[in-house]
C-alpha positions as a Markdown table, in Angstrom:
| # | Residue | x | y | z |
|---|---|---|---|---|
| 1 | Unk | 106.9 | 135.4 | 166.6 |
| 2 | Unk | 108.0 | 137.2 | 163.1 |
| 3 | Unk | 111.2 | 135.0 | 164.0 |
| 4 | Unk | 109.1 | 132.2 | 163.9 |
| 5 | Unk | 107.2 | 133.0 | 160.8 |
| 6 | Unk | 110.0 | 133.8 | 158.8 |
| 7 | Unk | 111.7 | 130.2 | 159.8 |
| 8 | Unk | 108.4 | 128.5 | 158.9 |
| 9 | Unk | 108.2 | 130.6 | 155.2 |
| 10 | Unk | 111.7 | 129.5 | 155.0 |
| 11 | Unk | 111.3 | 125.9 | 155.8 |
| 12 | Unk | 108.3 | 125.4 | 153.7 |
| 13 | Unk | 110.3 | 127.1 | 150.7 |
| 14 | Unk | 113.0 | 124.6 | 151.1 |
| 15 | Unk | 110.4 | 121.5 | 151.7 |
| 16 | Unk | 109.1 | 122.7 | 147.6 |
| 17 | Unk | 112.4 | 123.4 | 146.7 |
| 18 | Unk | 113.4 | 119.6 | 147.4 |
| 19 | Unk | 110.4 | 118.2 | 146.2 |
| 20 | Unk | 110.9 | 119.8 | 143.1 |
| 21 | Unk | 114.6 | 118.6 | 142.6 |
| 22 | Unk | 113.7 | 115.2 | 143.7 |
| 23 | Unk | 110.4 | 114.7 | 141.5 |
| 24 | Unk | 111.2 | 113.0 | 137.9 |
| 25 | Unk | 110.2 | 114.9 | 135.2 |
| 26 | Unk | 106.5 | 114.7 | 133.9 |
| 27 | Unk | 106.5 | 112.4 | 130.8 |
| 28 | Unk | 104.0 | 111.5 | 127.9 |
| 29 | Unk | 102.1 | 108.8 | 128.3 |
| 30 | Unk | 103.3 | 105.2 | 127.1 |
| 31 | Unk | 102.1 | 104.2 | 123.6 |
| 32 | Unk | 99.8 | 101.7 | 123.2 |
| 33 | Unk | 101.8 | 99.0 | 121.1 |
| 34 | Unk | 100.2 | 96.7 | 118.3 |
| 35 | Unk | 102.7 | 94.0 | 117.4 |
| 36 | Unk | 102.9 | 93.4 | 113.5 |
| 37 | Unk | 104.4 | 91.0 | 111.7 |
| 38 | Unk | 104.6 | 91.9 | 108.0 |
| 39 | Unk | 106.6 | 90.7 | 104.9 |
| 40 | Unk | 108.8 | 93.7 | 104.5 |
| 41 | Unk | 111.1 | 91.8 | 102.5 |
| 42 | Unk | 110.7 | 88.5 | 100.1 |
| 43 | Unk | 108.0 | 87.9 | 97.5 |
| 44 | Unk | 105.6 | 89.6 | 99.5 |
| 45 | Unk | 107.4 | 92.7 | 100.2 |
| 46 | Unk | 105.3 | 94.8 | 97.7 |
| 47 | Unk | 102.3 | 93.9 | 100.4 |
| 48 | Unk | 104.0 | 94.0 | 103.5 |
| 49 | Unk | 105.8 | 97.8 | 102.8 |
| 50 | Unk | 102.4 | 99.0 | 101.6 |
| 51 | Unk | 100.4 | 97.7 | 104.7 |
| 52 | Unk | 103.2 | 99.2 | 107.0 |
| 53 | Unk | 102.6 | 102.7 | 105.3 |
| 54 | Unk | 98.8 | 102.5 | 105.8 |
| 55 | Unk | 99.5 | 101.5 | 109.9 |
| 56 | Unk | 101.6 | 104.2 | 110.2 |
| 57 | Unk | 99.4 | 107.0 | 108.5 |
| 58 | Unk | 96.5 | 105.2 | 110.6 |
| 59 | Unk | 98.7 | 106.2 | 113.9 |
| 60 | Unk | 99.3 | 109.4 | 113.0 |
| 61 | Unk | 95.2 | 109.9 | 112.6 |
| 62 | Unk | 94.3 | 107.9 | 115.7 |
| 63 | Unk | 97.0 | 110.1 | 117.7 |
| 64 | Unk | 95.6 | 113.7 | 116.7 |
| 65 | Unk | 92.1 | 112.2 | 117.8 |
| 66 | Unk | 93.0 | 111.2 | 121.3 |
| 67 | Unk | 95.0 | 108.0 | 121.0 |
| 68 | Unk | 93.6 | 105.0 | 123.0 |
| 69 | Unk | 93.0 | 106.1 | 126.5 |
| 70 | Unk | 94.8 | 109.1 | 125.9 |
| 71 | Unk | 98.1 | 107.0 | 125.1 |
| 72 | Unk | 99.5 | 107.4 | 121.7 |
| 73 | Unk | 99.2 | 104.5 | 119.2 |
| 74 | Unk | 102.1 | 102.8 | 117.8 |
| 75 | Unk | 102.7 | 100.0 | 115.5 |
| 76 | Unk | 106.0 | 97.7 | 116.4 |
| 77 | Unk | 106.4 | 95.8 | 112.8 |
| 78 | Unk | 108.8 | 92.7 | 112.7 |
| 79 | Unk | 109.7 | 91.4 | 109.0 |
| 80 | Unk | 109.1 | 87.9 | 108.4 |
| 81 | Unk | 111.1 | 87.8 | 105.2 |
| 82 | Unk | 107.9 | 86.4 | 103.4 |
| 83 | Unk | 108.7 | 83.1 | 105.2 |
| 84 | Unk | 106.2 | 81.0 | 107.2 |
| 85 | Unk | 108.9 | 79.7 | 109.3 |
| 86 | Unk | 110.4 | 82.9 | 110.6 |
| 87 | Unk | 106.5 | 84.2 | 111.0 |
| 88 | Unk | 106.2 | 81.2 | 113.5 |
| 89 | Unk | 109.4 | 82.2 | 115.4 |
| 90 | Unk | 108.3 | 85.9 | 115.6 |
| 91 | Unk | 104.8 | 84.7 | 117.1 |
| 92 | Unk | 106.2 | 82.2 | 119.5 |
| 93 | Unk | 108.3 | 85.4 | 120.8 |
| 94 | Unk | 105.2 | 87.6 | 121.0 |
| 95 | Unk | 103.1 | 84.8 | 122.5 |
| 96 | Unk | 106.0 | 84.3 | 125.3 |
| 97 | Unk | 105.5 | 87.9 | 126.3 |
| 98 | Unk | 101.7 | 87.8 | 126.4 |
| 99 | Unk | 101.0 | 90.3 | 124.1 |
| 100 | Unk | 97.0 | 90.8 | 123.7 |
| 101 | Unk | 97.1 | 91.2 | 119.7 |
| 102 | Unk | 99.3 | 90.0 | 117.0 |
| 103 | Unk | 98.5 | 92.0 | 113.4 |
| 104 | Unk | 99.8 | 90.2 | 110.0 |
| 105 | Unk | 101.4 | 88.8 | 108.5 |
| 106 | Unk | 100.9 | 89.7 | 104.6 |
| 107 | Unk | 101.2 | 86.4 | 103.2 |
| 108 | Unk | 98.6 | 83.5 | 103.3 |
| 109 | Unk | 101.4 | 81.0 | 104.0 |
| 110 | Unk | 102.4 | 83.0 | 107.1 |
| 111 | Unk | 99.1 | 83.6 | 108.7 |
| 112 | Unk | 98.3 | 79.4 | 108.1 |
| 113 | Unk | 101.6 | 78.7 | 109.9 |
| 114 | Unk | 100.8 | 80.7 | 112.6 |
| 115 | Unk | 97.3 | 79.9 | 113.3 |
| 116 | Unk | 97.8 | 76.5 | 115.2 |
| 117 | Unk | 99.8 | 78.7 | 117.8 |
| 118 | Unk | 96.8 | 80.9 | 118.8 |
| 119 | Unk | 93.8 | 79.1 | 117.7 |
| 120 | Unk | 92.6 | 77.8 | 121.1 |
| 121 | Unk | 94.2 | 80.2 | 123.7 |
| 122 | Unk | 95.0 | 83.4 | 121.9 |
| 123 | Unk | 96.5 | 86.0 | 121.7 |
| 124 | Unk | 94.1 | 87.5 | 119.2 |
| 125 | Unk | 95.7 | 86.8 | 115.4 |
| 126 | Unk | 94.3 | 89.4 | 112.7 |
| 127 | Unk | 95.8 | 88.4 | 109.6 |
| 128 | Unk | 96.5 | 91.0 | 106.7 |
| 129 | Unk | 96.4 | 88.0 | 104.0 |
| 130 | Unk | 92.6 | 87.2 | 103.2 |
| 131 | Unk | 93.2 | 83.3 | 102.5 |
| 132 | Unk | 92.4 | 80.9 | 104.6 |
| 133 | Unk | 89.4 | 79.5 | 106.7 |
| 134 | Unk | 89.5 | 80.2 | 110.2 |
| 135 | Unk | 87.4 | 78.6 | 113.1 |
| 136 | Unk | 84.0 | 80.6 | 113.6 |
| 137 | Unk | 84.3 | 82.2 | 117.4 |
| 138 | Unk | 88.1 | 81.6 | 117.4 |
| 139 | Unk | 91.2 | 83.8 | 118.0 |
| 140 | Unk | 91.9 | 84.3 | 114.2 |
| 141 | Unk | 90.5 | 86.9 | 112.1 |
| 142 | Unk | 91.3 | 87.4 | 108.4 |
| 143 | Unk | 91.5 | 90.8 | 106.5 |
| 144 | Unk | 88.9 | 91.7 | 103.1 |
| 145 | Unk | 86.6 | 88.8 | 102.1 |
| 146 | Unk | 87.3 | 85.3 | 101.4 |
| 147 | Unk | 88.1 | 83.3 | 98.0 |
| 148 | Unk | 84.5 | 81.8 | 98.1 |
| 149 | Unk | 83.2 | 85.8 | 98.1 |
| 150 | Unk | 85.4 | 87.0 | 95.4 |
| 151 | Unk | 84.8 | 83.8 | 93.2 |
| 152 | Unk | 81.3 | 83.9 | 94.0 |
| 153 | Unk | 81.2 | 87.4 | 92.6 |
| 154 | Unk | 83.3 | 87.1 | 89.6 |
| 155 | Unk | 81.6 | 83.9 | 88.3 |
| 156 | Unk | 78.0 | 85.9 | 88.8 |
| 157 | Unk | 79.5 | 88.7 | 86.6 |
| 158 | Unk | 80.9 | 86.2 | 84.1 |
| 159 | Unk | 77.5 | 84.4 | 83.7 |
| 160 | Unk | 75.2 | 87.6 | 83.8 |
| 161 | Unk | 77.7 | 89.1 | 81.0 |
| 162 | Unk | 77.5 | 85.7 | 78.7 |
| 163 | Unk | 80.8 | 84.3 | 79.4 |
| 164 | Unk | 79.9 | 80.6 | 80.5 |
| 165 | Unk | 82.8 | 79.2 | 78.9 |
| 166 | Unk | 85.7 | 79.9 | 81.6 |
| 167 | Unk | 89.0 | 78.9 | 82.2 |
| 168 | Unk | 91.6 | 79.2 | 84.9 |
| 169 | Unk | 95.3 | 79.1 | 85.8 |
| 170 | Unk | 96.1 | 79.1 | 89.6 |
| 171 | Unk | 99.4 | 78.2 | 91.5 |
| 172 | Unk | 99.9 | 75.0 | 93.3 |
| 173 | Unk | 100.5 | 76.9 | 96.4 |
| 174 | Unk | 98.1 | 77.4 | 99.5 |
| 175 | Unk | 96.7 | 80.3 | 98.0 |
| 176 | Unk | 95.9 | 79.0 | 94.7 |
| 177 | Unk | 94.5 | 76.0 | 96.2 |
| 178 | Unk | 92.2 | 77.7 | 98.1 |
| 179 | Unk | 91.3 | 80.0 | 94.9 |
| 180 | Unk | 90.6 | 77.0 | 93.0 |
| 181 | Unk | 88.4 | 75.1 | 95.3 |
| 182 | Unk | 86.5 | 78.3 | 95.8 |
| 183 | Unk | 85.9 | 78.9 | 92.1 |
| 184 | Unk | 84.9 | 75.3 | 91.3 |
| 185 | Unk | 82.1 | 75.4 | 94.5 |
| 186 | Unk | 80.9 | 78.7 | 92.7 |
| 187 | Unk | 80.4 | 76.9 | 89.6 |
| 188 | Unk | 78.8 | 74.2 | 91.3 |
| 189 | Unk | 76.0 | 76.3 | 92.5 |
| 190 | Unk | 72.6 | 75.7 | 90.7 |
| 191 | Unk | 72.6 | 79.4 | 89.8 |
| 192 | Unk | 75.6 | 79.0 | 87.8 |
| 193 | Unk | 74.6 | 75.7 | 85.8 |
| 194 | Unk | 75.0 | 77.5 | 82.6 |
| 195 | Unk | 79.1 | 78.0 | 83.3 |
| 196 | Unk | 81.4 | 75.4 | 81.8 |
| 197 | Unk | 85.0 | 75.1 | 83.1 |
| 198 | Unk | 86.6 | 74.3 | 79.8 |
| 199 | Unk | 90.3 | 74.2 | 81.1 |
| 200 | Unk | 92.0 | 73.9 | 84.4 |
| 201 | Unk | 95.8 | 74.7 | 84.6 |
| 202 | Unk | 98.1 | 75.0 | 87.4 |
| 203 | Unk | 101.6 | 76.6 | 87.9 |
| 204 | Unk | 104.6 | 76.3 | 90.2 |
| 205 | Unk | 105.3 | 79.5 | 91.8 |
| 206 | Unk | 108.8 | 80.3 | 90.9 |
| 207 | Unk | 108.0 | 79.0 | 87.2 |
| 208 | Unk | 109.6 | 81.5 | 84.7 |
| 209 | Unk | 107.1 | 80.2 | 81.8 |
| 210 | Unk | 103.6 | 79.1 | 81.6 |
| 211 | Unk | 103.5 | 78.8 | 77.8 |
| 212 | Unk | 102.3 | 75.4 | 77.9 |
| 213 | Unk | 99.2 | 76.0 | 79.8 |
| 214 | Unk | 98.2 | 78.9 | 78.1 |
| 215 | Unk | 98.1 | 76.7 | 74.9 |
| 216 | Unk | 96.0 | 74.7 | 76.4 |
| 217 | Unk | 93.7 | 77.2 | 77.9 |
| 218 | Unk | 93.9 | 78.9 | 74.3 |
| 219 | Unk | 92.8 | 75.3 | 72.7 |
| 220 | Unk | 89.8 | 75.1 | 74.7 |
| 221 | Unk | 88.0 | 78.6 | 73.4 |
| 222 | Unk | 87.0 | 79.6 | 76.8 |
| 223 | Unk | 85.0 | 83.0 | 76.8 |
| 224 | Unk | 86.9 | 84.5 | 79.8 |
| 225 | Unk | 89.8 | 83.6 | 82.2 |
| 226 | Unk | 90.8 | 83.5 | 85.8 |
| 227 | Unk | 94.7 | 83.7 | 86.1 |
| 228 | Unk | 94.9 | 83.9 | 89.9 |
| 229 | Unk | 98.4 | 85.2 | 91.4 |
| 230 | Unk | 99.9 | 88.1 | 92.6 |
| 231 | Unk | 102.8 | 90.3 | 92.0 |
| 232 | Unk | 105.8 | 88.8 | 90.1 |
| 233 | Unk | 103.9 | 85.2 | 89.8 |
| 234 | Unk | 101.0 | 87.5 | 88.1 |
| 235 | Unk | 103.3 | 89.1 | 85.8 |
| 236 | Unk | 104.4 | 85.7 | 84.6 |
| 237 | Unk | 100.9 | 84.7 | 83.6 |
| 238 | Unk | 100.3 | 87.9 | 81.9 |
| 239 | Unk | 103.6 | 87.5 | 79.9 |
| 240 | Unk | 102.3 | 83.8 | 78.9 |
| 241 | Unk | 99.0 | 85.2 | 78.0 |
| 242 | Unk | 100.3 | 87.7 | 75.7 |
| 243 | Unk | 102.9 | 85.4 | 74.2 |
| 244 | Unk | 99.9 | 83.1 | 73.3 |
| 245 | Unk | 98.1 | 85.8 | 72.0 |
| 246 | Unk | 95.5 | 85.4 | 74.5 |
| 247 | Unk | 93.4 | 88.3 | 75.2 |
| 248 | Unk | 90.4 | 87.3 | 76.9 |
| 249 | Unk | 88.4 | 89.2 | 79.6 |
| 250 | Unk | 90.5 | 88.2 | 82.9 |
| 251 | Unk | 90.3 | 88.0 | 86.1 |
| 252 | Unk | 93.1 | 88.5 | 88.3 |
| 253 | Unk | 94.1 | 88.5 | 92.3 |
| 254 | Unk | 93.0 | 91.8 | 93.9 |
| 255 | Unk | 96.6 | 91.3 | 95.4 |
| 256 | Unk | 97.5 | 93.4 | 92.3 |
| 257 | Unk | 95.5 | 96.3 | 93.1 |
| 258 | Unk | 98.4 | 98.7 | 93.7 |
| 259 | Unk | 100.2 | 101.1 | 91.7 |
| 260 | Unk | 103.2 | 99.5 | 91.6 |
| 261 | Unk | 101.9 | 96.6 | 89.4 |
| 262 | Unk | 100.1 | 98.7 | 86.9 |
| 263 | Unk | 103.2 | 100.5 | 86.1 |
| 264 | Unk | 105.4 | 97.2 | 86.0 |
| 265 | Unk | 103.0 | 95.1 | 84.1 |
| 266 | Unk | 101.3 | 97.9 | 81.8 |
| 267 | Unk | 102.4 | 96.7 | 78.4 |
| 268 | Unk | 101.1 | 93.1 | 79.6 |
| 269 | Unk | 97.5 | 93.8 | 80.7 |
| 270 | Unk | 95.0 | 92.5 | 78.9 |
| 271 | Unk | 92.3 | 95.0 | 77.2 |
| 272 | Unk | 89.6 | 93.8 | 79.5 |
| 273 | Unk | 91.0 | 93.3 | 83.0 |
| 274 | Unk | 88.8 | 92.8 | 85.9 |
| 275 | Unk | 89.1 | 92.4 | 89.7 |
| 276 | Unk | 86.4 | 91.3 | 92.6 |
| 277 | Unk | 87.4 | 94.3 | 94.6 |
| 278 | Unk | 86.7 | 96.6 | 97.6 |
| 279 | Unk | 83.9 | 99.5 | 97.4 |
| 280 | Unk | 86.8 | 101.9 | 96.9 |
| 281 | Unk | 87.7 | 101.1 | 93.5 |
| 282 | Unk | 83.7 | 101.8 | 92.8 |
| 283 | Unk | 83.2 | 104.7 | 94.5 |
| 284 | Unk | 81.3 | 106.8 | 91.9 |
| 285 | Unk | 78.6 | 104.1 | 92.2 |
| 286 | Unk | 78.3 | 104.0 | 96.2 |
| 287 | Unk | 75.3 | 105.5 | 97.6 |
| 288 | Unk | 76.2 | 104.5 | 101.3 |
| 289 | Unk | 77.2 | 107.8 | 103.1 |
| 290 | Unk | 78.9 | 106.4 | 105.7 |
| 291 | Unk | 81.1 | 104.1 | 103.7 |
| 292 | Unk | 82.2 | 107.5 | 101.6 |
| 293 | Unk | 82.9 | 109.3 | 104.7 |
| 294 | Unk | 85.5 | 106.5 | 105.8 |
| 295 | Unk | 86.7 | 106.3 | 102.1 |
| 296 | Unk | 87.5 | 110.3 | 102.6 |
| 297 | Unk | 89.2 | 109.9 | 105.8 |
| 298 | Unk | 91.3 | 107.2 | 104.2 |
| 299 | Unk | 92.2 | 109.3 | 101.2 |
| 300 | Unk | 93.0 | 112.4 | 103.1 |
| 301 | Unk | 95.3 | 110.7 | 106.0 |
| 302 | Unk | 97.2 | 108.7 | 103.0 |
| 303 | Unk | 97.4 | 112.0 | 100.8 |
| 304 | Unk | 99.4 | 113.3 | 104.0 |
| 305 | Unk | 102.2 | 110.8 | 103.6 |
| 306 | Unk | 102.0 | 110.9 | 99.8 |
| 307 | Unk | 100.2 | 108.0 | 99.2 |
| 308 | Unk | 96.9 | 107.0 | 97.5 |
| 309 | Unk | 94.3 | 104.5 | 98.6 |
| 310 | Unk | 94.8 | 100.9 | 97.1 |
| 311 | Unk | 93.3 | 97.2 | 98.1 |
| 312 | Unk | 96.7 | 96.4 | 99.9 |
| 313 | Unk | 96.6 | 99.7 | 101.9 |
| 314 | Unk | 92.8 | 98.9 | 102.7 |
| 315 | Unk | 93.6 | 95.2 | 103.8 |
| 316 | Unk | 95.5 | 96.9 | 106.7 |
| 317 | Unk | 93.8 | 99.7 | 107.2 |
| 318 | Unk | 90.0 | 98.5 | 108.3 |
| 319 | Unk | 91.5 | 95.3 | 110.6 |
| 320 | Unk | 93.6 | 98.1 | 112.2 |
| 321 | Unk | 90.8 | 100.7 | 112.8 |
| 322 | Unk | 88.5 | 98.1 | 114.1 |
| 323 | Unk | 91.0 | 97.1 | 116.6 |
| 324 | Unk | 91.5 | 100.6 | 117.8 |
| 325 | Unk | 87.7 | 101.3 | 118.2 |
| 326 | Unk | 87.4 | 98.0 | 119.9 |
| 327 | Unk | 90.5 | 99.0 | 122.5 |
| 328 | Unk | 88.7 | 102.3 | 122.8 |
| 329 | Unk | 85.7 | 100.6 | 124.1 |
| 330 | Unk | 87.3 | 98.1 | 125.9 |
| 331 | Unk | 90.1 | 100.0 | 127.3 |
| 332 | Unk | 94.0 | 99.7 | 127.1 |
| 333 | Unk | 94.1 | 96.9 | 129.2 |
| 334 | Unk | 92.0 | 94.6 | 127.3 |
| 335 | Unk | 93.1 | 91.0 | 127.1 |
| 336 | Unk | 92.7 | 88.7 | 123.9 |
| 337 | Unk | 90.0 | 87.0 | 125.4 |
| 338 | Unk | 87.7 | 90.6 | 125.5 |
| 339 | Unk | 88.9 | 91.4 | 122.2 |
| 340 | Unk | 87.7 | 88.1 | 120.8 |
| 341 | Unk | 84.5 | 88.4 | 122.3 |
| 342 | Unk | 84.2 | 92.0 | 121.0 |
| 343 | Unk | 84.9 | 91.5 | 117.5 |
| 344 | Unk | 82.7 | 88.4 | 116.8 |
| 345 | Unk | 79.7 | 90.5 | 118.3 |
| 346 | Unk | 80.4 | 93.4 | 116.0 |
| 347 | Unk | 77.6 | 94.3 | 113.6 |
| 348 | Unk | 77.1 | 97.2 | 111.4 |
| 349 | Unk | 80.3 | 98.9 | 112.4 |
| 350 | Unk | 81.5 | 100.8 | 109.2 |
| 351 | Unk | 84.8 | 100.9 | 107.6 |
| 352 | Unk | 86.4 | 101.5 | 104.2 |
| 353 | Unk | 84.9 | 98.2 | 102.8 |
| 354 | Unk | 81.5 | 99.2 | 104.1 |
| 355 | Unk | 79.5 | 97.5 | 106.8 |
| 356 | Unk | 80.9 | 94.7 | 108.9 |
| 357 | Unk | 78.9 | 92.0 | 110.4 |
| 358 | Unk | 80.8 | 89.0 | 112.1 |
| 359 | Unk | 77.8 | 87.1 | 112.7 |
| 360 | Unk | 77.0 | 87.0 | 109.0 |
| 361 | Unk | 80.7 | 86.3 | 108.1 |
| 362 | Unk | 82.3 | 84.9 | 111.1 |
| 363 | Unk | 85.9 | 86.2 | 111.4 |
| 364 | Unk | 85.9 | 88.3 | 108.5 |
| 365 | Unk | 82.8 | 90.5 | 108.9 |
| 366 | Unk | 82.4 | 91.3 | 105.3 |
| 367 | Unk | 81.7 | 89.1 | 102.1 |
| 368 | Unk | 79.6 | 89.0 | 98.8 |
| 369 | Unk | 77.7 | 91.9 | 99.7 |
| 370 | Unk | 80.6 | 93.9 | 100.0 |
| 371 | Unk | 82.4 | 92.9 | 96.7 |
| 372 | Unk | 82.0 | 94.4 | 93.2 |
| 373 | Unk | 83.4 | 93.8 | 90.0 |
| 374 | Unk | 85.8 | 96.6 | 88.8 |
| 375 | Unk | 87.5 | 97.1 | 85.3 |
| 376 | Unk | 91.2 | 98.6 | 84.7 |
| 377 | Unk | 90.8 | 101.5 | 82.6 |
| 378 | Unk | 94.6 | 101.9 | 81.2 |
| 379 | Unk | 93.5 | 105.2 | 79.0 |
| 380 | Unk | 92.9 | 106.8 | 82.4 |
| 381 | Unk | 95.0 | 105.0 | 84.6 |
| 382 | Unk | 92.3 | 104.2 | 86.8 |
| 383 | Unk | 89.1 | 101.8 | 87.5 |
| 384 | Unk | 85.6 | 101.8 | 86.6 |
| 385 | Unk | 82.8 | 100.0 | 88.7 |
| 386 | Unk | 81.2 | 97.5 | 86.4 |
| 387 | Unk | 78.7 | 95.8 | 88.8 |
| 388 | Unk | 76.5 | 96.3 | 91.7 |
| 389 | Unk | 77.6 | 94.7 | 95.0 |
| 390 | Unk | 77.6 | 91.1 | 94.6 |
| 391 | Unk | 78.7 | 91.1 | 91.1 |
| 392 | Unk | 75.2 | 91.9 | 88.8 |
| 393 | Unk | 76.7 | 94.0 | 85.9 |
| 394 | Unk | 75.7 | 97.8 | 85.9 |
| 395 | Unk | 73.5 | 98.7 | 82.7 |
| 396 | Unk | 76.0 | 99.0 | 79.7 |
| 397 | Unk | 79.1 | 97.5 | 81.9 |
């Protein structure tokens, strides 16, 4: 009997040993990957690289707080080289793999080029450029607020400041045309009947000079100017204005709201440079505690990677955060159709840009109610909020 027991114990021990040898080692859960198309080289590289930094920082924060269904979050970024044709090729490859989400691109032209590929059946495309007019209820979503919201807020601020003679210069590219159309629509609003557009100028991306256009603007004697461009093209406009000795209250694209822009073009900036911007830039005027809490998280997380918030960081942070919340609620196996249905019904979600309502502002979630006017303060290397949400000037601002 004792021999039988010894044999049984030996057999059990050998079986356990065999299992421990043959069983594969335990491994961490596979990451949940969001495929991202960004402009990491080319003319929009200053945007794409900043957006990638925000996404990587967000992934670190999400993974410290449970990930997605216990899986770590990862962003797989492909470079479209600021070229819409490359964006389309990359998107086609991802569509063939049946991915549920494509996040990006950084440029309006690339987003516009990818839209027809996904508009009807997905995957869900959340563009990190804010120009365009996606179909309400469709598979394409855009970051930040529309050109209509930006121009509406800027023109309201001008009018209420008594700056009724307005000149503008925009590019002939799609984003410039979008901005021009939005500005003219805002000028046609009955509330803006006192506003007069006194000069309408255009330039071609890649132009090295806008001397003639700025001379025409100066001759029109405007009270204020909208010089709409981002990055190096914005630098060309600012250089042209300086050469023409044209120092007006000027609104330019919020795509320039990053430290690199102000460092590079500090000597060209007008004394009164304004932006229709995200709440972050007027945080001292915010009363909403929930939005302030989200801003604090963003600031803390970016500080951990040696960065500070700016509008480009925010343009990636809020869309990706919203997708993370959707995946946590729907599960990591959520389809593009489920994600789309979830997003179009979001109301009251709080992000860095405030409260999102996709019913009021389809495919974006935010609009004029989320936009303030801010002024660049060169002396203190920072910004001052000069309006309430929607553009009404603050007292003395």
